[in-house]
C-alpha positions in Angstrom: 22.0 2.8 0.6 21.0 3.4 -3.0 20.5 7.2 -4.0 16.9 6.6 -5.2 15.7 4.9 -1.8 12.3 6.5 -0.8 12.0 4.7 2.4 15.3 5.2 4.5 15.3 4.2 8.0 14.4 7.5 9.5 11.2 7.7 7.3 10.3 3.9 8.3 10.7 5.0 11.9 8.3 7.9 11.4 5.8 5.9 9.6 5.8 2.9 12.2 5.2 5.5 14.9 2.0 6.7 13.3 0.8 3.4 11.8 2.2 0.7 13.7 5.2 -1.8 13.6 5.4 -3.4 10.3 3.0 -1.0 8.5 3.9 2.2 6.0 0.3 3.1 5.7 -2.7 3.3 7.8 -5.2 0.7 9.3 -3.0 -2.1 10.3 -4.3 -5.7 10.4 -7.8 -4.5 10.5 -7.4 -2.7 7.1 -5.7 -5.7 5.6 -8.6 -7.9 6.5 -11.2 -5.3 5.2 -9.5 -5.1 1.8 -9.9 -9.0 1.7 -13.2 -9.2 3.3 -15.2 -12.3 2.2 -12.1 -13.8 0.4 -11.1 -17.2 1.8 -7.2 -17.4 1.6 -6.8 -20.9 3.0 -4.9 -22.9 0.7 -4.2 -20.2 -1.5 -0.9 -18.7 -3.0 -1.0 -14.8 -2.6 1.3 -12.3 -4.1 1.8 -9.2 -1.9 3.0 -6.3 -4.2 5.2 -3.9 -2.2 5.8 -5.8 1.0 7.2 -2.8 2.8 8.3 -3.8 6.2 6.2 -7.0 6.5 3.1 -6.4 8.3 0.5 -7.1 5.8 2.3 -10.4 4.7 2.3 -11.6 8.3 -1.3 -10.8 8.4 -2.1 -12.7 5.1 -0.3 -15.9 6.4 -0.7 -15.7 10.0 -4.2 -14.3 10.6 -5.9 -14.7 7.3 -4.6 -18.4 6.5 -2.8 -17.9 3.1 -0.9 -21.2 2.6 1.8 -19.1 0.8 2.6 -15.5 0.6 5.2 -14.2 -2.0 6.2 -10.7 -1.2 8.0 -8.4 -3.8 9.4 -5.0 -3.3 11.8 -2.7 -5.0 13.1 -1.0 -1.9 16.3 -2.8 -0.5 16.0 -0.8 2.6 12.9 -2.6 3.9 14.0 -6.1 3.1 16.0 -6.4 6.4 13.2 -5.3 8.7 10.5 -7.4 6.9 12.6 -10.4 6.9 13.2 -10.0 10.8 9.6 -9.3 11.4 8.6 -12.7 9.4 11.2 -14.6 11.3 9.9 -13.3 14.5 6.4 -14.1 13.7 7.4 -17.8 13.0 6.2 -17.5 9.3 9.4 -17.9 7.4 8.3 -21.2 5.9 5.2 -19.6 4.3 6.3 -16.0 3.5 9.0 -15.5 0.7 10.1 -12.1 0.3 12.0 -11.0 -2.9 13.6 -7.7 -3.9 12.9 -7.3 -7.7 13.6 -4.7 -10.3 10.9 -2.5 -11.5 8.9 -3.8 -14.5 7.1 -6.9 -15.4 6.3 -9.3 -12.7 8.7 -12.3 -12.5 5.9 -14.9 -12.4 4.5 -17.4 -14.8 1.2 -17.2 -16.6 -1.9 -18.4 -14.5 0.3 -19.3 -11.5 -1.2 -17.4 -8.5 -4.6 -17.4 -6.7 -4.6 -13.8 -5.3 -2.7 -10.6 -5.9 -2.8 -8.2 -3.1 -1.4 -4.8 -2.4 -1.6 -2.4 0.3 -1.1 1.2 -0.9 1.8 0.5 -3.2 0.4 1.0 -6.8 0.6 4.8 -6.4 4.3 4.3 -7.0 3.7 2.5 -10.2 3.7 4.9 -13.3 2.0 2.7 -15.8 -1.1 1.2 -14.2 -2.3 -0.3 -17.5 0.8 -2.3 -17.9 0.8 -3.4 -14.3 -3.0 -4.7 -14.5 -2.2 -6.5 -17.7 0.8 -8.1 -15.7 -1.6 -8.9 -12.7 -4.2 -10.3 -15.3 -1.5 -12.5 -16.8 -0.2 -14.2 -13.7 -3.5 -14.9 -11.9 -5.1 -18.2 -12.5 -8.7 -18.1 -14.1 -11.0 -17.1 -11.3 -8.1 -15.4 -9.4 -8.7 -12.2 -7.5 -6.9 -8.9 -7.5 -7.8 -7.3 -4.1 -5.7 -4.0 -3.1 -6.0 -0.5 -1.5 -4.2 2.4 -2.9 -4.1 6.2 -2.6 -6.3 7.7 -5.2 -7.4 11.2 -6.0 -10.7 13.0 -6.3 -12.0 15.2 -9.0 -13.3 18.9 -9.1 -11.4 22.1 -8.6 -11.0 22.0 -4.8 -9.9 18.4 -4.6 -7.5 18.8 -7.4 -5.9 22.0 -6.0 -5.5 20.3 -2.6 -3.9 17.3 -4.3 -1.7 19.6 -6.3 -0.6 21.3 -3.0 0.0 18.1 -1.2 2.2 16.7 -4.0 4.2 19.9 -4.1 5.5 19.2 -0.6 5.9 15.5 -0.7 9.1 13.9 -1.5 7.9 10.6 -2.5 7.3 9.9 -6.2 3.7 9.3 -6.7 1.7 8.7 -10.1 -2.0 9.2 -9.1 -5.2 8.1 -10.6 -9.0 8.6 -9.9 -11.2 5.4 -8.9 -12.9 5.7 -12.2 -9.7 5.5 -13.9 -8.5 2.5 -12.0 -11.8 0.9 -12.7 -11.9 1.6 -16.3 -8.3 0.5 -16.8 -9.2 -3.0 -14.8 -12.2 -3.5 -17.0 -10.4 -2.8 -20.2 -7.6 -5.3 -19.2 -10.2 -8.1 -19.0 -11.3 -8.2 -15.4 -14.7 -8.9 -14.3 -16.6 -7.9 -11.1 -14.6 -4.7 -10.8 -15.4 -2.7 -7.7 -14.1 0.3 -5.8 -14.7 1.3 -2.3 -14.1 4.8 -1.2 -12.4 5.2 2.2 -12.1 9.0 2.2 -14.4 9.5 5.1 -12.6 6.9 7.2 -9.2 8.4 6.6 -10.3 12.0 7.1 -10.7 11.0 10.8 -7.5 8.8 11.0 -5.2 11.6 9.6 -6.6 14.2 12.0 -5.9 11.9 14.8 -2.4 11.2 13.4 -1.8 15.1 13.5 -2.7 15.1 17.0 -0.4 12.4 18.0 2.4 13.7 15.9 2.2 17.3 17.4 1.5 16.0 20.9 2.6 12.7 22.6 4.7 11.4 19.7 6.7 14.5 18.7 9.5 14.5 21.5 10.0 10.6 20.9 10.4 11.1 17.2 12.7 14.2 17.5 15.0 12.0 19.9 15.0 9.1 17.5 15.6 10.9 14.0 16.1 14.7 14.8 14.1 17.9 14.7 15.5 18.8 11.3 13.7 15.8 9.9 10.5 15.8 12.0 9.6 19.4 11.5 9.5 19.4 7.7 7.7 16.1 7.7 5.0 17.7 9.9 4.3 20.1 7.0 4.1 17.2 4.6 1.4 15.4 6.9 -0.6 18.6 7.3 -0.7 18.7 3.6 -1.9 15.2 3.6 -4.6 16.0 6.1 -5.8 19.1 4.3 -6.0 17.0 0.9 -8.0 14.3 2.5 -10.3 16.6 4.1 -10.9 18.5 0.8 -11.7 15.3 -0.9 -8.4 15.2 -3.0 -6.8 12.4 -1.3 -9.2 9.3 -1.4 -7.9 6.1 -0.2 -9.6 3.4 -2.0 -10.2 -0.5 -1.9 -10.1 -2.1 -5.4 -11.1 -5.5 -6.5 -11.5 -7.7 -9.4 -11.7 -11.2 -10.9 -10.0 -12.9 -13.8 -12.8 -14.6 -15.7 -12.8 -18.5 -15.8 -13.6 -18.6 -19.6 
């Protein structure tokens, strides 16, 4: 396994225990559908940026009717799991998973109907360049619809985020909702909108902690070891604290590439 892998098997096991098989962030199929509320995917080609272990792509094709889903990720560790999940769902003919190098999106101009991402943009350092690339590959009238882990503003929120990041081993580049909206607008997108999901996740994350310190604890220790689970609980407590303090603000993002 590459030394820079951020999602090794033991981490995937923990995330699946909390968020469900196929998902590396919260909300499952319902949250995927909520991100895309009002968008008809039938007959559309959708790019899934950061396919993870395949859950969102399966929802896009299997439940929401996308004709073709192209999933890209930079983590080889997730590919095998995602591929098996797609095969098991009977969707291999409509879901194309690809491991790509970090950098420009490997697609032609004006070639895709929808670009989707569930909580992966936080890993992308240069948001401006990413949104420019998304704009380039979308057809006129094409839609960008995503969720991402964003950060709040103000002393308490900023202190909570700083504390959370100090204990989290993942490499994050965070932005505020206003930052993201401004960047999308400057890139040329129209109808830019953000929907704050902090209140929703503040409830979710407290339930996650109850499960992790209760019913799930012994099972996770048996699967991956106490030496892995206990430090992770510290990370999860930091995530809960940052969310409740308003520092961690999961957010839905949407924008449209103009037709003229």
